[in-house]
C-alpha positions as CSV (number, residue, x, y, z in Angstrom):
1,X,284.3,84.6,88.8
2,X,286.1,83.9,85.6
3,X,285.1,80.8,83.6
4,X,287.0,77.6,83.6
5,X,287.3,75.1,80.7
6,X,287.4,71.3,80.9
7,X,288.5,69.1,78.0
8,X,287.6,65.4,77.9
9,X,289.2,62.8,75.6
10,X,287.3,59.6,76.1
11,X,288.3,56.5,74.1
12,X,288.2,52.8,74.2
13,X,291.1,52.4,76.5
14,X,291.1,55.4,78.8
15,X,289.4,58.7,79.5
16,X,291.5,61.8,80.1
17,X,290.5,65.2,81.5
18,X,292.3,68.6,81.5
19,X,291.1,71.7,83.4
20,X,292.4,75.1,82.3
21,X,291.7,78.7,83.2
22,X,290.6,81.5,80.9
23,X,294.2,82.1,79.9
24,X,294.7,78.4,79.0
25,X,296.9,77.6,82.1
26,X,296.5,74.0,83.1
27,X,295.1,73.7,86.5
28,X,294.5,70.0,86.9
29,X,294.3,66.7,85.0
30,X,292.5,63.4,85.5
31,X,292.5,59.8,84.2
32,X,289.9,57.1,84.2
33,X,289.0,53.9,82.4
34,X,287.4,53.3,79.0
35,X,284.5,55.6,78.0
36,X,283.3,54.4,74.5
37,X,279.6,55.1,74.1
38,X,279.2,52.0,72.0
39,X,279.9,49.9,75.0
40,X,277.6,51.5,77.5
41,X,276.6,55.1,78.2
42,X,276.5,54.5,81.9
43,X,280.0,53.2,81.9
44,X,281.2,56.1,79.8
45,X,279.4,58.6,82.1
46,X,281.1,57.2,85.2
47,X,284.5,57.3,83.6
48,X,284.1,60.9,82.5
49,X,282.9,61.9,86.0
50,X,285.9,60.1,87.6
51,X,288.4,61.7,85.3
52,X,286.8,65.1,85.8
53,X,286.7,64.7,89.6
54,X,290.4,63.9,89.5
55,X,291.1,67.0,87.4
56,X,289.3,69.2,89.9
57,X,291.0,67.5,92.9
58,X,294.5,68.1,91.5
59,X,293.6,71.7,90.7
60,X,292.8,72.3,94.4
61,X,289.5,73.8,93.5
62,X,286.2,72.8,95.2
63,X,283.1,71.4,93.6
64,X,281.6,74.9,93.4
65,X,284.1,75.6,90.6
66,X,282.2,73.2,88.4
67,X,279.3,75.6,88.1
68,X,281.6,78.1,86.2
69,X,283.2,75.3,84.1
70,X,282.4,74.8,80.4
71,X,283.1,71.3,79.3
72,X,284.0,70.1,75.8
73,X,283.9,66.3,75.4
74,X,285.4,64.2,72.6
75,X,284.0,60.7,73.1
76,X,284.4,57.5,71.1
77,X,281.0,56.5,69.8
78,X,279.6,60.0,69.8
79,X,279.5,59.9,66.0
80,X,276.0,58.5,66.6
81,X,273.9,61.7,67.2
82,X,271.4,59.9,69.4
83,X,274.1,58.6,71.7
84,X,275.8,62.1,71.8
85,X,272.5,63.7,72.8
86,X,271.9,61.2,75.5
87,X,275.4,61.8,76.9
88,X,275.0,65.6,76.7
89,X,271.7,65.3,78.7
90,X,273.4,63.5,81.6
91,X,273.9,65.3,84.8
92,X,277.5,66.7,85.1
93,X,277.0,69.9,87.1
94,X,278.9,72.1,84.6
95,X,277.9,75.5,83.2
96,X,277.7,73.8,79.7
97,X,278.5,70.5,78.1
98,X,279.4,70.0,74.4
99,X,279.7,66.5,73.1
100,X,281.4,65.6,69.9
101,X,283.3,62.5,68.6
102,X,286.8,61.9,69.8
103,X,287.8,62.1,66.1
104,X,286.5,65.7,65.8
105,X,288.3,67.0,68.8
106,X,291.5,65.2,67.7
107,X,291.2,66.8,64.3
108,X,290.5,70.3,65.7
109,X,293.5,70.0,68.0
110,X,295.8,68.4,65.4
111,X,295.5,71.2,62.9
112,X,294.9,74.0,65.3
113,X,291.3,74.5,64.1
114,X,292.2,74.5,60.4
115,X,291.3,72.0,57.7
116,X,293.0,68.7,57.6
117,X,292.6,65.0,58.5
118,X,293.3,62.9,61.5
119,X,293.4,59.1,61.7
120,X,293.2,57.8,65.2
121,X,294.8,54.3,65.6
122,X,294.3,53.0,69.1
123,X,291.9,50.5,70.6
124,X,289.5,51.5,67.8
125,X,290.2,53.5,64.6
126,X,288.5,56.6,63.4
127,X,289.4,58.8,60.4
128,X,288.1,62.4,60.2
129,X,288.6,64.9,57.3
130,X,287.8,68.5,58.0
131,X,287.3,70.5,54.8
132,X,285.9,74.0,54.7
133,X,284.7,73.5,58.3
134,X,282.7,70.3,57.5
135,X,283.7,66.9,58.8
136,X,283.5,63.6,56.9
137,X,284.3,60.4,58.7
138,X,285.5,56.9,57.8
139,X,285.8,53.9,60.1
140,X,284.9,54.4,63.8
141,X,281.8,52.1,63.8
142,X,283.2,49.6,66.3
143,X,285.5,46.7,65.9
144,X,282.8,44.1,65.1
145,X,282.1,45.7,61.7
146,X,284.7,48.5,61.3
147,X,287.8,50.0,62.9
148,X,290.3,48.6,60.4
149,X,293.9,48.6,61.7
150,X,292.7,49.1,65.3
151,X,294.2,47.3,68.3
152,X,290.9,45.5,68.9
153,X,290.8,44.3,65.3
154,X,294.4,43.3,65.1
155,X,294.2,41.6,68.5
156,X,291.1,39.6,67.6
157,X,292.7,38.5,64.3
158,X,295.8,37.3,66.3
159,X,293.6,35.3,68.7
160,X,291.9,33.7,65.8
161,X,295.2,32.7,64.2
162,X,296.5,31.5,67.6
163,X,293.5,29.1,68.1
164,X,293.8,27.9,64.5
165,X,297.5,27.1,65.1
166,X,296.7,25.4,68.4
167,X,294.2,23.2,66.6
168,X,296.7,22.4,63.8
169,X,294.9,24.3,61.0
170,X,297.9,26.5,60.4
171,X,301.5,26.3,61.4
172,X,302.4,27.4,64.9
173,X,304.7,30.4,65.6
174,X,306.2,32.1,68.6
175,X,303.2,34.6,68.5
176,X,300.5,31.9,68.4
177,X,302.2,30.0,71.2
178,X,302.6,33.1,73.3
179,X,298.9,34.0,73.0
180,X,297.7,30.5,73.8
181,X,299.9,30.4,76.9
182,X,297.8,33.3,78.2
183,X,294.9,30.8,78.3
184,X,296.9,27.9,79.6
185,X,296.8,26.4,76.1
186,X,293.1,25.7,76.7
187,X,290.7,26.5,73.8
188,X,287.7,26.5,76.3
189,X,289.4,29.1,78.4
190,X,290.0,31.3,75.4
191,X,286.4,30.9,74.2
192,X,285.1,31.9,77.6
193,X,287.4,35.0,77.7
194,X,286.4,35.9,74.1
195,X,282.7,35.9,74.9
196,X,283.2,38.6,77.5
197,X,286.1,40.5,76.1
198,X,285.7,44.2,75.5
199,X,287.6,46.1,72.8
200,X,290.4,47.2,75.1
201,X,291.0,43.6,76.2
202,X,291.3,42.5,72.5
203,X,293.6,45.5,72.0
204,X,296.0,44.1,74.6
205,X,297.1,41.5,72.1
206,X,298.0,44.0,69.4
207,X,301.4,45.0,70.8
208,X,302.4,41.3,70.8
209,X,301.6,41.2,67.0
210,X,303.8,44.2,66.2
211,X,306.6,42.9,68.4
212,X,306.4,39.6,66.7
213,X,306.5,41.1,63.3
214,X,309.7,42.9,64.3
215,X,311.2,39.5,65.1
216,X,310.1,38.0,61.7
217,X,307.4,35.9,63.2
218,X,305.5,34.6,60.1
219,X,302.0,34.9,61.5
220,X,302.7,38.3,63.0
221,X,304.3,39.6,59.8
222,X,301.2,38.5,57.8
223,X,298.8,40.1,60.3
224,X,300.8,43.4,60.3
225,X,301.0,43.5,56.5
226,X,297.2,43.1,56.3
227,X,296.7,45.8,58.9
228,X,299.1,48.2,57.2
229,X,297.3,47.7,53.9
230,X,294.0,48.5,55.6
231,X,295.4,51.7,57.1
232,X,296.9,52.7,53.7
233,X,293.5,52.3,52.1
234,X,291.9,54.5,54.8
235,X,294.5,57.2,54.2
236,X,294.0,57.0,50.5
237,X,290.2,57.5,51.0
238,X,290.9,60.5,53.3
239,X,293.1,62.0,50.6
240,X,290.3,61.5,48.1
241,X,288.0,63.3,50.5
242,X,290.2,66.4,50.3
243,X,292.7,66.0,53.1
244,X,295.9,67.8,52.2
245,X,297.6,66.9,55.5
246,X,296.9,64.1,57.9
247,X,298.0,63.5,61.5
248,X,298.2,60.0,62.9
249,X,297.3,59.8,66.6
250,X,296.6,57.0,69.1
251,X,298.6,54.3,70.7
252,X,299.4,52.5,67.5
253,X,300.3,55.6,65.4
254,X,304.0,55.2,65.6
255,X,303.8,51.5,64.8
256,X,302.0,52.2,61.5
257,X,303.9,55.4,60.5
258,X,307.2,53.5,60.2
259,X,305.6,50.8,58.0
260,X,303.5,52.9,55.6
261,X,304.4,53.4,51.9
262,X,306.5,56.5,51.3
263,X,303.9,58.0,49.0
264,X,301.7,58.3,52.1
265,X,304.3,59.4,54.6
266,X,304.7,62.6,52.6
267,X,301.2,63.7,53.6
268,X,301.6,62.9,57.3
269,X,302.2,65.7,59.7
270,X,302.7,65.8,63.4
271,X,299.7,66.9,65.4
272,X,300.1,70.6,66.5
273,X,298.0,70.0,69.6
274,X,296.2,67.1,71.2
275,X,292.5,66.0,71.4
276,X,292.1,67.6,74.8
277,X,293.1,71.0,73.4
278,X,290.5,70.4,70.7
279,X,287.8,69.6,73.3
280,X,288.7,72.8,75.2
281,X,288.3,74.8,72.0
282,X,284.8,73.5,71.7
283,X,284.0,74.5,75.3
284,X,285.4,78.0,74.6
285,X,283.1,78.3,71.5
286,X,280.0,77.6,73.6
287,X,281.1,80.0,76.3
288,X,281.5,82.8,73.8
289,X,278.1,82.1,72.1
């Protein structure tokens, strides 16, 4: 039986799976919830299994096909070697499992295996520069201490400003009013929500900020300007690390690309392939070894 290859792209908002045959023909795909290792290896494992199961189901292949499937996984939080090893050791039922960070698989896919950089701007943010086959990373350490420009960071900043406006510390704006209405204008309800909110929940507020900035909301404009400056600084650092071309990916990529200084847009290139393709490349390498 010929081998099959499964690519996994697991981030803070969703987990995607793609199953292909030896010729690269797509056989099936799957989708599940968040799978960031930082927020629980068990939760990430379940999401990956769910997305994988859907990919096999849509392909029409039975579970026995898993035994001839080599899986490459790009997972948020897998920059931590210990976490990556623990995930790779989990039971999947595949012929092989290769775990890397979602940044690495995105970079491999974006530049078709060649050197370059990728800056993922989604629920989290993660910058990878590949130079002479070696990776160097910036950001990607979680929204509590890192992930500048990410949806989670922007969303949390917006919530903080909304509460400050609600309490009269700063002037209210349409954005701050809209956010507070989500909590019935009740600071206690917002506090209870915040104590339990995961990065993807914080990230749900980010689109409101960018939409508000487009309508000249003063609070939203300030938050977006600060986030754009953070993204510009990350891109400058990636250039200093040797990136000659950088692809912006993730749900917020387009929102930032249109706002960056022209000096930076000259180095931006479209991704040639996606992170799932990069993950499948990893699986193929292992199968050939």
